[in-house]
DRENDO-1510 file (C-alpha; in Angstrom, 1 decimal, always signed):
<recs>
REC; n; res; u; v; w
REC; 1; MET; -5.1; +29.8; +79.6 .
REC; 2; ALA; -5.6; +33.1; +77.8 .
REC; 3; PHE; -4.0; +36.4; +78.8 .
REC; 4; ALA; -3.6; +39.8; +77.3 .
REC; 5; PRO; -0.5; +41.7; +78.3 .
REC; 6; ASN; -0.9; +44.0; +75.3 .
REC; 7; LEU; -4.5; +44.8; +76.3 .
REC; 8; HIS; -3.3; +45.4; +79.8 .
REC; 9; GLU; -0.7; +47.8; +78.6 .
REC; 10; TYR; -3.2; +49.6; +76.4 .
REC; 11; TYR; -5.5; +50.1; +79.5 .
REC; 12; ARG; -2.5; +51.2; +81.6 .
REC; 13; ALA; -1.2; +53.7; +79.0 .
REC; 14; THR; -4.7; +55.1; +78.4 .
REC; 15; TYR; -5.4; +55.6; +82.1 .
REC; 16; ALA; -1.9; +57.1; +82.6 .
REC; 17; SER; -2.5; +59.6; +79.7 .
REC; 18; LEU; -5.9; +60.5; +81.1 .
REC; 19; CYS; -4.4; +61.2; +84.6 .
REC; 20; GLU; -1.5; +63.2; +83.2 .
REC; 21; TRP; -3.9; +65.3; +81.1 .
REC; 22; ASP; -6.2; +65.8; +84.1 .
REC; 23; ARG; -3.4; +66.9; +86.4 .
REC; 24; ALA; -2.5; +69.6; +83.8 .
REC; 25; GLN; -6.0; +71.1; +84.0 .
REC; 26; PRO; -6.3; +74.4; +86.0 .
REC; 27; ARG; -8.7; +73.2; +88.7 .
REC; 28; LYS; -8.4; +72.0; +92.3 .
REC; 29; LYS; -10.0; +68.6; +92.0 .
REC; 30; HIS; -8.5; +65.9; +89.8 .
REC; 31; ILE; -9.0; +62.3; +89.0 .
REC; 32; LYS; -8.1; +60.0; +91.9 .
REC; 33; ARG; -7.3; +56.4; +91.1 .
REC; 34; ASN; -9.3; +53.7; +92.9 .
REC; 35; PHE; -6.1; +51.7; +93.4 .
REC; 36; ARG; -2.4; +52.2; +92.8 .
REC; 37; GLU; -1.4; +51.8; +89.2 .
REC; 38; ARG; +0.5; +48.6; +89.9 .
REC; 39; PHE; -2.7; +47.0; +91.3 .
REC; 40; SER; -5.3; +47.9; +88.7 .
REC; 41; VAL; -5.6; +49.4; +85.3 .
REC; 42; PHE; -9.4; +49.8; +85.6 .
REC; 43; THR; -10.9; +53.3; +85.9 .
REC; 44; THR; -14.1; +52.1; +87.5 .
REC; 45; ALA; -15.1; +49.7; +90.2 .
REC; 46; THR; -18.4; +48.6; +91.6 .
REC; 47; PHE; -19.2; +46.7; +94.8 .
REC; 48; ASN; -22.5; +44.8; +94.8 .
REC; 49; PHE; -23.2; +44.3; +98.5 .
REC; 50; GLY; -26.2; +41.9; +98.4 .
REC; 51; PRO; -26.7; +40.2; +100.8 .
REC; 52; ILE; -27.6; +38.0; +97.8 .
REC; 53; THR; -26.2; +39.6; +94.6 .
REC; 54; VAL; -27.8; +38.1; +91.5 .
REC; 55; THR; -27.6; +39.6; +88.0 .
REC; 56; LEU; -30.0; +39.0; +85.2 .
REC; 57; PRO; -28.5; +38.2; +81.7 .
REC; 58; HIS; -27.0; +41.4; +80.4 .
REC; 59; ILE; -24.3; +42.9; +78.2 .
REC; 60; ASP; -22.4; +45.9; +79.3 .
REC; 61; PHE; -22.8; +48.0; +76.2 .
REC; 62; GLY; -20.9; +51.0; +77.6 .
REC; 63; ASN; -17.6; +49.1; +78.0 .
REC; 64; LEU; -14.8; +48.8; +75.5 .
REC; 65; ALA; -16.2; +46.1; +73.0 .
REC; 66; TRP; -13.0; +44.0; +72.9 .
REC; 67; GLY; -11.8; +45.0; +76.4 .
REC; 68; TRP; -12.1; +43.0; +79.5 .
REC; 69; CYS; -13.8; +43.6; +82.8 .
REC; 70; ALA; -12.8; +41.8; +86.0 .
REC; 71; ILE; -15.6; +40.2; +88.1 .
REC; 72; THR; -14.8; +38.8; +91.6 .
REC; 73; ALA; -17.2; +36.7; +93.6 .
REC; 74; LEU; -17.3; +37.3; +97.4 .
REC; 75; GLY; -19.4; +36.0; +100.3 .
REC; 76; ASN; -20.1; +32.8; +102.0 .
REC; 77; PHE; -22.1; +30.3; +99.8 .
REC; 78; ASP; -21.8; +26.8; +98.5 .
REC; 79; PRO; -20.5; +27.1; +94.9 .
REC; 80; ASP; -21.7; +23.6; +94.1 .
REC; 81; ARG; -25.3; +24.7; +94.6 .
REC; 82; GLY; -25.4; +28.3; +93.4 .
REC; 83; GLY; -23.5; +31.5; +92.4 .
REC; 84; HIS; -22.4; +30.0; +89.1 .
REC; 85; LEU; -21.3; +32.4; +86.3 .
REC; 86; VAL; -23.4; +31.9; +83.2 .
REC; 87; LEU; -21.9; +32.9; +79.8 .
REC; 88; TRP; -25.1; +32.6; +77.6 .
REC; 89; ASP; -23.6; +33.1; +74.2 .
REC; 90; LEU; -20.9; +30.5; +74.9 .
REC; 91; LYS; -23.5; +28.2; +76.5 .
REC; 92; LEU; -21.2; +27.8; +79.6 .
REC; 93; ILE; -22.1; +27.6; +83.2 .
REC; 94; ILE; -19.0; +28.1; +85.3 .
REC; 95; ARG; -18.6; +27.1; +89.0 .
REC; 96; PHE; -17.6; +30.4; +90.5 .
REC; 97; PRO; -16.7; +30.1; +94.3 .
REC; 98; PRO; -16.1; +33.0; +96.6 .
REC; 99; GLY; -12.7; +34.6; +95.9 .
REC; 100; SER; -12.8; +33.7; +92.2 .
REC; 101; THR; -12.0; +36.3; +89.6 .
REC; 102; ILE; -12.6; +36.2; +85.9 .
REC; 103; ARG; -11.8; +38.6; +83.2 .
REC; 104; LEU; -14.2; +38.7; +80.2 .
REC; 105; PRO; -15.3; +40.9; +77.4 .
REC; 106; SER; -18.6; +42.0; +79.1 .
REC; 107; ALA; -19.6; +44.3; +76.2 .
REC; 108; ILE; -20.0; +41.4; +73.8 .
REC; 109; LEU; -20.8; +38.4; +76.1 .
REC; 110; ARG; -24.2; +38.1; +77.7 .
REC; 111; HIS; -23.6; +37.0; +81.3 .
REC; 112; SER; -25.3; +36.6; +84.6 .
REC; 113; ASN; -25.0; +34.5; +87.8 .
REC; 114; LEU; -27.2; +32.0; +89.5 .
REC; 115; LYS; -29.0; +32.4; +92.8 .
REC; 116; ILE; -27.6; +31.1; +96.1 .
REC; 117; ALA; -29.5; +29.8; +99.1 .
REC; 118; PRO; -31.5; +32.2; +101.2 .
REC; 119; ASN; -29.2; +31.6; +104.3 .
REC; 120; GLU; -26.0; +32.3; +102.3 .
REC; 121; THR; -24.4; +35.6; +101.4 .
REC; 122; GLY; -23.1; +36.6; +98.0 .
REC; 123; PHE; -21.4; +39.8; +96.9 .
REC; 124; SER; -19.4; +40.9; +93.9 .
REC; 125; PHE; -16.7; +43.3; +93.0 .
REC; 126; THR; -16.4; +44.4; +89.4 .
REC; 127; GLN; -13.8; +46.5; +87.6 .
REC; 128; PHE; -14.2; +47.9; +84.1 .
REC; 129; ASN; -13.3; +50.8; +81.8 .
REC; 130; PRO; -16.1; +52.7; +79.9 .
REC; 131; ALA; -15.4; +52.9; +76.2 .
REC; 132; GLY; -15.8; +56.7; +76.3 .
REC; 133; ILE; -12.6; +57.0; +78.2 .
REC; 134; PHE; -10.6; +55.4; +75.4 .
REC; 135; ARG; -12.4; +57.6; +72.8 .
REC; 136; TRP; -11.7; +60.7; +74.9 .
REC; 137; VAL; -8.0; +60.0; +75.1 .
REC; 138; TYR; -7.7; +58.8; +71.4 .
REC; 139; ASN; -9.4; +62.1; +70.4 .
REC; 140; GLY; -6.8; +64.1; +72.2 .
REC; 141; PHE; -9.1; +64.8; +75.1 .
REC; 142; ARG; -12.0; +66.0; +73.0 .
REC; 143; THR; -15.4; +64.5; +72.1 .
REC; 144; ASP; -16.2; +63.1; +68.7 .
REC; 145; ARG; -18.6; +65.9; +68.2 .
REC; 146; ASP; -15.9; +68.5; +68.9 .
REC; 147; ILE; -13.6; +66.9; +66.3 .
REC; 148; ASN; -16.3; +66.4; +63.7 .
REC; 149; THR; -17.6; +70.0; +63.9 .
REC; 150; ALA; -14.2; +71.7; +64.3 .
REC; 151; LYS; -13.3; +73.9; +61.4 .
REC; 152; THR; -9.6; +73.0; +62.1 .
REC; 153; THR; -10.2; +69.3; +61.4 .
REC; 154; THR; -8.8; +68.6; +57.9 .
REC; 155; PRO; -10.4; +66.3; +55.4 .
REC; 156; ALA; -7.3; +64.1; +55.7 .
REC; 157; GLU; -7.9; +63.8; +59.5 .
REC; 158; HIS; -11.5; +62.9; +58.9 .
REC; 159; GLU; -10.4; +60.1; +56.5 .
REC; 160; GLN; -7.8; +58.9; +59.0 .
REC; 161; ARG; -10.4; +58.7; +61.7 .
REC; 162; LYS; -12.7; +56.6; +59.4 .
REC; 163; ARG; -9.8; +54.2; +58.7 .
REC; 164; ASP; -9.0; +53.9; +62.4 .
REC; 165; ARG; -12.7; +53.1; +63.2 .
REC; 166; ALA; -12.8; +50.5; +60.5 .
REC; 167; SER; -9.7; +48.7; +61.9 .
REC; 168; ARG; -10.3; +49.2; +65.6 .
REC; 169; TRP; -11.9; +45.9; +66.3 .
REC; 170; GLN; -9.1; +43.9; +64.6 .
REC; 171; GLU; -6.5; +45.9; +66.4 .
REC; 172; GLY; -8.2; +45.3; +69.7 .
REC; 173; VAL; -8.5; +41.5; +69.2 .
REC; 174; ARG; -4.8; +41.4; +68.3 .
REC; 175; MET; -4.1; +42.5; +71.8 .
REC; 176; TYR; -5.1; +39.1; +73.0 .
REC; 177; ARG; -2.4; +36.4; +73.2 .
REC; 178; LYS; -2.8; +32.7; +74.0 .
REC; 179; CYS; -0.4; +30.9; +76.3 .
REC; 180; LEU; +0.0; +27.1; +75.9 .
REC; 181; GLU; +0.7; +26.5; +79.7 .
</recs>
């Protein structure tokens, strides 16, 4: 069983920082969480209402590369005959009955699901965080372009950003932890 409490905390802290910055902005409308903070650290949620939801093999390039998304299967179908989750790069086909949830790094693992019978129903609920949100918060609520073109950004800051980019993948993967249960 794998779990990632450090990754979860990174997601939680980033989302909290984003909301705090947003509330300080002088405007009437602000970010509204999809769920209470204790229930979800994901900024984005998608319902696929089917009635037969099937995804082709794909990678979610916009998500945080080493981050996880949560996919939940819903509906009424025979999980022995269809609806399986396919992780192409790992050469795995996983039985994925209604009510099952998996967390996976969807930005680096090609994934899809198998068809179900025509008389069955299959839906899905997916939660994820676009990588741009992490960049925005890391950049002090500015775009990369704003930082790279700002006359106030020092050469030392540019060098630090280069070092950060070079080590980001390793730091992200270190947020995973394996449990021997």
